[in-house]
DRENDO-1510 file (C-alpha; in Angstrom, 1 decimal, always signed):
<recs>
REC; n; res; u; v; w
REC; 1; MET; +0.0; +0.1; +0.0 .
REC; 2; ASN; +2.9; +2.4; +0.8 .
REC; 3; LEU; +4.4; +1.6; -2.5 .
REC; 4; MET; +1.2; +2.4; -4.4 .
REC; 5; LEU; +0.7; +5.7; -2.4 .
REC; 6; SER; +4.2; +7.0; -3.0 .
REC; 7; SER; +3.9; +6.0; -6.7 .
REC; 8; PHE; +0.7; +8.2; -6.9 .
REC; 9; TRP; +2.3; +11.3; -5.5 .
REC; 10; ARG; +5.4; +10.8; -7.7 .
REC; 11; ALA; +3.3; +10.4; -10.8 .
REC; 12; ALA; +1.2; +13.5; -10.0 .
REC; 13; ALA; +4.4; +15.6; -9.4 .
REC; 14; TYR; +6.1; +14.4; -12.6 .
REC; 15; CYS; +2.9; +15.5; -14.6 .
REC; 16; LEU; +4.3; +19.0; -14.1 .
REC; 17; HIS; +7.5; +18.1; -15.6 .
REC; 18; PRO; +8.0; +20.0; -19.0 .
REC; 19; ARG; +8.8; +16.7; -20.9 .
REC; 20; VAL; +5.5; +15.2; -19.8 .
REC; 21; ILE; +3.4; +18.0; -20.7 .
REC; 22; ALA; +5.1; +18.3; -24.2 .
REC; 23; LEU; +4.7; +14.4; -24.7 .
REC; 24; SER; +1.0; +14.6; -23.8 .
REC; 25; PHE; +0.4; +16.8; -26.8 .
REC; 26; LEU; +1.6; +14.3; -29.4 .
REC; 27; PRO; -1.3; +11.8; -29.1 .
REC; 28; LEU; -3.5; +15.0; -28.8 .
REC; 29; ILE; -2.5; +16.1; -32.1 .
REC; 30; ILE; -3.4; +12.9; -33.7 .
REC; 31; MET; -6.6; +12.3; -31.9 .
REC; 32; VAL; -7.9; +15.9; -32.4 .
REC; 33; GLY; -7.2; +15.6; -36.1 .
REC; 34; LEU; -9.1; +12.3; -36.0 .
REC; 35; ALA; -11.8; +13.6; -34.0 .
REC; 36; LEU; -12.5; +16.8; -36.1 .
REC; 37; GLY; -12.1; +15.0; -39.5 .
REC; 38; LEU; -14.5; +12.4; -38.5 .
REC; 39; GLY; -16.7; +14.8; -37.1 .
REC; 40; TYR; -16.8; +16.9; -40.2 .
REC; 41; PHE; -17.6; +14.2; -42.3 .
REC; 42; PHE; -19.9; +12.0; -40.1 .
REC; 43; TRP; -21.2; +14.0; -37.3 .
REC; 44; GLU; -24.4; +15.0; -38.8 .
REC; 45; PRO; -25.2; +11.7; -40.6 .
REC; 46; VAL; -24.7; +10.0; -37.4 .
REC; 47; LEU; -26.9; +12.3; -35.6 .
REC; 48; GLU; -29.6; +11.8; -38.3 .
REC; 49; TRP; -29.3; +8.1; -38.1 .
REC; 50; VAL; -29.6; +8.1; -34.2 .
REC; 51; ARG; -32.6; +10.3; -34.4 .
REC; 52; ILE; -34.4; +8.1; -37.1 .
REC; 53; SER; -33.5; +5.0; -35.0 .
REC; 54; LEU; -34.9; +6.5; -31.8 .
REC; 55; ASP; -38.1; +7.6; -33.6 .
REC; 56; SER; -38.8; +4.0; -34.9 .
REC; 57; TYR; -39.5; +3.0; -31.4 .
REC; 58; GLY; -43.1; +3.8; -30.4 .
REC; 59; TRP; -42.2; +4.4; -26.7 .
REC; 60; MET; -39.7; +7.0; -27.7 .
REC; 61; THR; -42.6; +8.8; -29.8 .
REC; 62; THR; -44.6; +8.8; -26.6 .
REC; 63; PHE; -41.6; +10.2; -24.8 .
REC; 64; TRP; -41.1; +13.0; -27.1 .
REC; 65; THR; -44.8; +13.9; -26.9 .
REC; 66; TRP; -44.6; +14.0; -23.1 .
REC; 67; LEU; -41.7; +16.2; -23.1 .
REC; 68; GLN; -43.2; +18.5; -25.7 .
REC; 69; ASN; -46.4; +18.7; -23.5 .
REC; 70; ASN; -44.4; +19.5; -20.4 .
REC; 71; GLY; -42.4; +22.4; -22.2 .
REC; 72; MET; -39.3; +20.3; -22.4 .
REC; 73; GLY; -39.4; +19.7; -26.1 .
REC; 74; SER; -35.9; +21.4; -26.7 .
REC; 75; LEU; -34.3; +18.3; -24.6 .
REC; 76; LYS; -34.8; +16.3; -27.8 .
REC; 77; THR; -31.9; +18.2; -29.5 .
REC; 78; VAL; -29.7; +17.5; -26.7 .
REC; 79; LEU; -30.5; +13.9; -26.0 .
REC; 80; VAL; -29.6; +12.7; -29.6 .
REC; 81; PRO; -25.9; +14.3; -29.4 .
REC; 82; LEU; -25.5; +12.7; -26.0 .
REC; 83; VAL; -26.4; +9.4; -27.1 .
REC; 84; VAL; -23.7; +9.7; -29.8 .
REC; 85; ILE; -21.1; +11.1; -27.4 .
REC; 86; PHE; -21.7; +8.4; -24.7 .
REC; 87; ALA; -21.4; +5.7; -27.6 .
REC; 88; ILE; -18.2; +7.1; -28.9 .
REC; 89; THR; -16.6; +7.8; -25.5 .
REC; 90; PRO; -15.3; +4.3; -24.9 .
REC; 91; LEU; -13.5; +4.4; -28.4 .
REC; 92; VAL; -12.0; +7.5; -27.6 .
REC; 93; VAL; -10.8; +6.0; -24.1 .
REC; 94; ILE; -9.2; +3.0; -25.9 .
REC; 95; LEU; -7.6; +5.0; -28.7 .
REC; 96; SER; -6.2; +7.3; -25.9 .
REC; 97; LEU; -4.8; +4.3; -24.1 .
REC; 98; ILE; -3.3; +2.8; -27.2 .
REC; 99; LEU; -1.7; +6.1; -28.4 .
REC; 100; VAL; -0.3; +6.8; -24.9 .
REC; 101; ALA; +1.0; +3.2; -24.6 .
REC; 102; VAL; +2.7; +3.5; -27.9 .
REC; 103; MET; +4.0; +7.1; -27.7 .
REC; 104; MET; +4.2; +8.2; -24.2 .
REC; 105; THR; +4.7; +5.1; -22.0 .
REC; 106; PRO; +8.2; +4.4; -23.2 .
REC; 107; ALA; +9.4; +8.1; -22.7 .
REC; 108; MET; +7.7; +7.9; -19.2 .
REC; 109; VAL; +9.6; +4.8; -18.4 .
REC; 110; SER; +12.8; +6.2; -19.6 .
REC; 111; LEU; +12.2; +9.5; -17.6 .
REC; 112; VAL; +11.5; +7.6; -14.4 .
REC; 113; ALA; +14.4; +5.1; -14.8 .
REC; 114; GLU; +16.9; +8.2; -15.5 .
REC; 115; ARG; +15.7; +10.0; -12.5 .
REC; 116; ARG; +15.1; +7.3; -9.9 .
REC; 117; PHE; +16.7; +3.9; -11.0 .
REC; 118; PRO; +19.7; +4.9; -13.1 .
REC; 119; ASN; +21.4; +1.6; -12.2 .
REC; 120; LEU; +18.6; -0.5; -12.9 .
REC; 121; GLU; +19.7; -3.3; -15.5 .
REC; 122; ARG; +17.6; -3.4; -18.6 .
REC; 123; LYS; +16.9; -7.0; -19.6 .
REC; 124; ASN; +14.6; -6.4; -22.5 .
REC; 125; GLY; +12.0; -9.1; -21.9 .
REC; 126; ALA; +9.7; -8.0; -24.6 .
REC; 127; SER; +10.1; -6.5; -28.1 .
REC; 128; PHE; +8.1; -3.8; -29.6 .
REC; 129; ALA; +6.0; -6.3; -31.7 .
REC; 130; GLY; +5.4; -8.3; -28.5 .
REC; 131; SER; +4.1; -5.3; -26.7 .
REC; 132; VAL; +2.0; -4.4; -29.6 .
REC; 133; THR; +0.5; -7.8; -29.9 .
REC; 134; TRP; -0.1; -7.9; -26.0 .
REC; 135; SER; -1.8; -4.5; -26.2 .
REC; 136; LEU; -4.0; -5.3; -29.2 .
REC; 137; SER; -5.0; -8.7; -27.7 .
REC; 138; ALA; -5.9; -7.1; -24.4 .
REC; 139; THR; -8.0; -4.5; -26.1 .
REC; 140; LEU; -9.9; -6.7; -28.1 .
REC; 141; LEU; -10.9; -8.8; -25.1 .
REC; 142; ALA; -11.8; -5.6; -23.3 .
REC; 143; ILE; -14.1; -4.4; -26.3 .
REC; 144; ILE; -15.8; -7.8; -26.3 .
REC; 145; VAL; -16.4; -7.7; -22.7 .
REC; 146; LEU; -17.5; -4.1; -23.0 .
REC; 147; LEU; -20.0; -5.1; -25.7 .
REC; 148; VAL; -21.4; -7.9; -23.8 .
REC; 149; SER; -21.8; -5.9; -20.6 .
REC; 150; ILE; -23.9; -3.0; -22.3 .
REC; 151; PRO; -27.2; -4.6; -21.2 .
REC; 152; LEU; -26.3; -4.4; -17.8 .
REC; 153; TRP; -25.4; -0.7; -17.9 .
REC; 154; PHE; -29.2; -0.1; -17.8 .
REC; 155; ILE; -29.1; -1.3; -14.3 .
REC; 156; PRO; -28.4; +2.0; -12.4 .
REC; 157; PRO; -25.5; +0.7; -10.0 .
REC; 158; LEU; -23.6; -1.3; -12.6 .
REC; 159; ILE; -23.2; +1.5; -14.9 .
REC; 160; LEU; -21.0; +3.1; -12.4 .
REC; 161; ILE; -19.1; -0.1; -11.8 .
REC; 162; LEU; -18.5; -2.1; -14.9 .
REC; 163; PRO; -17.1; +0.4; -17.5 .
REC; 164; PRO; -14.3; +1.6; -15.0 .
REC; 165; LEU; -13.6; -2.0; -14.1 .
REC; 166; ILE; -13.2; -3.0; -17.7 .
REC; 167; TRP; -11.0; +0.2; -18.3 .
REC; 168; GLY; -9.0; -0.6; -15.0 .
REC; 169; TRP; -8.4; -4.1; -16.2 .
REC; 170; LEU; -7.2; -3.0; -19.7 .
REC; 171; THR; -5.1; -0.2; -18.2 .
REC; 172; TYR; -3.5; -2.6; -15.8 .
REC; 173; ARG; -2.8; -5.3; -18.4 .
REC; 174; VAL; -1.5; -2.7; -21.1 .
REC; 175; MET; +0.5; -0.3; -18.8 .
REC; 176; SER; +2.3; -3.1; -16.7 .
REC; 177; PHE; +3.5; -4.9; -19.7 .
REC; 178; ASP; +4.8; -1.7; -21.4 .
REC; 179; VAL; +6.5; -0.5; -18.3 .
REC; 180; LEU; +8.3; -3.7; -17.5 .
REC; 181; ALA; +9.0; -4.6; -21.3 .
REC; 182; ALA; +12.5; -2.8; -21.3 .
REC; 183; HIS; +13.8; -3.6; -17.8 .
REC; 184; ALA; +12.4; -6.8; -16.8 .
REC; 185; SER; +13.0; -10.4; -18.1 .
REC; 186; VAL; +10.3; -12.6; -19.1 .
REC; 187; ASP; +10.4; -14.5; -15.7 .
REC; 188; GLU; +10.7; -11.1; -13.8 .
REC; 189; ARG; +7.7; -9.7; -15.5 .
REC; 190; LYS; +5.4; -12.6; -14.9 .
REC; 191; ALA; +6.5; -12.9; -11.3 .
REC; 192; LEU; +5.9; -9.3; -10.6 .
REC; 193; MET; +2.7; -9.0; -12.3 .
REC; 194; LYS; +1.4; -12.0; -10.5 .
REC; 195; LYS; +2.8; -10.9; -7.0 .
REC; 196; HIS; +1.3; -7.3; -7.4 .
REC; 197; ARG; -1.8; -8.2; -9.4 .
REC; 198; SER; -4.3; -6.9; -6.8 .
REC; 199; HIS; -2.3; -3.3; -6.3 .
REC; 200; LEU; -2.0; -3.0; -10.1 .
REC; 201; LEU; -5.5; -3.7; -10.7 .
REC; 202; VAL; -6.6; -1.0; -8.2 .
REC; 203; ILE; -4.2; +1.5; -9.9 .
REC; 204; GLY; -5.9; +0.6; -13.3 .
REC; 205; ILE; -9.4; +1.0; -11.8 .
REC; 206; ILE; -8.6; +4.3; -10.4 .
REC; 207; SER; -7.2; +5.5; -13.6 .
REC; 208; GLY; -10.4; +4.2; -15.3 .
REC; 209; TYR; -12.6; +6.4; -12.9 .
REC; 210; LEU; -10.3; +9.4; -13.7 .
REC; 211; GLY; -10.8; +8.7; -17.5 .
REC; 212; ALA; -14.4; +9.1; -17.0 .
REC; 213; ALA; -14.1; +12.6; -16.0 .
REC; 214; PRO; -13.8; +13.9; -19.5 .
REC; 215; SER; -17.2; +12.7; -20.3 .
REC; 216; LEU; -18.4; +15.9; -18.5 .
REC; 217; VAL; -16.5; +17.9; -21.0 .
REC; 218; TRP; -18.4; +15.8; -23.9 .
REC; 219; ALA; -21.7; +16.7; -22.2 .
REC; 220; SER; -21.0; +20.2; -22.0 .
REC; 221; GLY; -20.1; +20.1; -25.8 .
REC; 222; ALA; -23.5; +18.8; -26.3 .
REC; 223; LEU; -25.2; +21.4; -24.4 .
REC; 224; PHE; -23.3; +24.3; -25.8 .
REC; 225; ALA; -22.9; +23.3; -29.4 .
REC; 226; ALA; -21.2; +26.7; -30.2 .
REC; 227; ALA; -18.3; +25.7; -28.0 .
REC; 228; PHE; -18.2; +22.1; -29.2 .
REC; 229; VAL; -15.1; +22.5; -31.4 .
REC; 230; ILE; -13.2; +23.9; -28.6 .
REC; 231; LEU; -14.4; +21.5; -26.0 .
REC; 232; VAL; -13.6; +18.4; -28.2 .
REC; 233; PRO; -9.8; +19.0; -28.0 .
REC; 234; ILE; -9.8; +19.9; -24.4 .
REC; 235; ALA; -11.7; +16.6; -23.5 .
REC; 236; ILE; -9.2; +14.7; -25.7 .
REC; 237; TRP; -6.3; +16.3; -24.1 .
REC; 238; ILE; -7.8; +15.4; -20.7 .
REC; 239; TYR; -8.1; +11.8; -21.8 .
REC; 240; THR; -4.4; +11.7; -22.9 .
REC; 241; LEU; -3.0; +13.5; -19.8 .
REC; 242; VAL; -5.2; +11.0; -17.5 .
REC; 243; PHE; -3.5; +8.1; -19.2 .
REC; 244; GLY; -0.1; +9.7; -19.1 .
REC; 245; PHE; -0.5; +10.0; -15.4 .
REC; 246; ALA; -1.4; +6.3; -15.2 .
REC; 247; SER; +1.6; +5.5; -17.3 .
REC; 248; LEU; +3.8; +7.5; -14.8 .
REC; 249; TRP; +1.9; +5.6; -11.8 .
REC; 250; PHE; +2.7; +2.4; -13.4 .
REC; 251; SER; +6.1; +3.3; -14.1 .
REC; 252; HIS; +6.9; +4.3; -10.5 .
REC; 253; TYR; +5.3; +1.4; -9.1 .
REC; 254; CYS; +6.6; -1.4; -11.3 .
REC; 255; LEU; +10.2; -0.1; -11.6 .
REC; 256; ASP; +10.3; +0.3; -7.9 .
REC; 257; ALA; +8.9; -3.1; -7.3 .
REC; 258; LEU; +11.3; -4.6; -9.8 .
REC; 259; ALA; +14.1; -3.0; -7.8 .
REC; 260; GLN; +13.0; -4.4; -4.6 .
REC; 261; MET; +12.5; -7.8; -6.1 .
REC; 262; ARG; +16.1; -8.0; -7.5 .
REC; 263; VAL; +17.5; -6.8; -4.1 .
REC; 264; GLU; +15.5; -9.5; -2.4 .
REC; 265; GLN; +16.6; -12.1; -5.2 .
REC; 266; ALA; +20.3; -10.9; -4.6 .
REC; 267; VAL; +19.8; -11.7; -0.8 .
REC; 268; VAL; +18.4; -15.0; -1.5 .
REC; 269; ASP; +21.2; -15.9; -4.0 .
REC; 270; ALA; +23.7; -14.8; -1.5 .
REC; 271; ALA; +22.3; -16.9; +1.2 .
REC; 272; LYS; +22.1; -19.9; -1.2 .
REC; 273; ALA; +25.9; -19.3; -2.3 .
REC; 274; ALA; +26.9; -19.1; +1.4 .
REC; 275; GLN; +25.0; -22.2; +2.1 .
REC; 276; ALA; +26.5; -24.0; -0.8 .
REC; 277; ASP; +30.0; -22.8; +0.4 .
REC; 278; ALA; +29.3; -24.1; +3.8 .
REC; 279; TYR; +28.2; -27.4; +2.6 .
REC; 280; LYS; +31.1; -27.7; +0.2 .
REC; 281; SER; +33.6; -27.0; +3.0 .
REC; 282; ALA; +31.7; -29.4; +5.3 .
REC; 283; SER; +31.8; -32.1; +2.6 .
REC; 284; THR; +35.6; -31.6; +2.0 .
REC; 285; PHE; +36.3; -31.7; +5.8 .
REC; 286; GLY; +34.2; -34.7; +6.0 .
REC; 287; ASN; +36.0; -36.8; +3.3 .
REC; 288; GLN; +39.4; -35.8; +4.8 .
REC; 289; ALA; +41.3; -39.0; +6.3 .
REC; 290; ILE; +41.5; -38.8; +10.0 .
REC; 291; PRO; +44.3; -40.7; +11.4 .
REC; 292; VAL; +43.2; -43.4; +13.9 .
REC; 293; ILE; +45.8; -44.1; +16.8 .
REC; 294; SER; +45.9; -47.8; +17.5 .
REC; 295; THR; +46.7; -49.4; +20.7 .
REC; 296; ASN; +49.5; -51.4; +18.8 .
REC; 297; PRO; +52.7; -49.2; +19.0 .
REC; 298; THR; +53.8; -50.5; +15.5 .
REC; 299; THR; +50.6; -49.9; +13.8 .
REC; 300; SER; +50.1; -46.4; +15.4 .
REC; 301; ALA; +53.8; -45.4; +14.3 .
REC; 302; SER; +52.9; -46.9; +10.7 .
REC; 303; THR; +49.8; -44.9; +10.7 .
REC; 304; LEU; +51.4; -41.6; +11.5 .
REC; 305; ARG; +53.9; -42.0; +9.1 .
REC; 306; ASN; +51.3; -42.4; +6.3 .
REC; 307; VAL; +49.4; -39.4; +7.5 .
REC; 308; GLU; +52.7; -37.4; +7.4 .
</recs>
């Protein structure tokens, strides 16, 4: 627990580092370009498609009529954009996570290693291709679980639990692997992720809840359509910064845990070596011929001469 808390405060402090702030804009530039480009070409068609789909349900027609009769007919213009925004938010989160993992995490790991663990050996337990494969497989599994769990979101408590839990698991799997890829061996990575699984998952879940905060900015963009073009980049940058913070949190935690694990392993290896040396010395002493003094003077003298 102390390691998790200390890593949290260190990660928060590192977010103010100029290199971190500069790196947070790299995924932002790409995602803003994608968001604005896709919004320019597909925003209105998607809104129209969602509006037609909602109107096709009889109960929605009744609902629109009820809103109109109670003087809230304008909510219809807000509800459709909100449906679209909440639908694309998971995609934005996943894309943010992948971009941060590919573009920011290696730089964050290098920054933490340079400043805190300059003597930590790099064992290169995973290649870039292996990291990408791991991230894509974990992302695919998270998307499948996300889609399967959507019907459960309509149960009020679960919508506050399931999505952050899924994001937390995905963040834990992707970030832990990428942070340890360069410094840990395969066996060390597996042992560390198994030993610290619960704490890493908690860090991922907290990061998942933090990642839900930009949804408020998305919603503001729907309510204030005139500022939507400005609020979209802000929301995307917040997503990027949140996962950049998560990357720093995992970097501090995992590298510190790896350093401690190697110290513990060195102590164990030293103890085993000392025990082996002691056993070897005892075996050598045990195999040495020990003279036996006979009561026969002739035999005793002969035995002593042989020993000499």
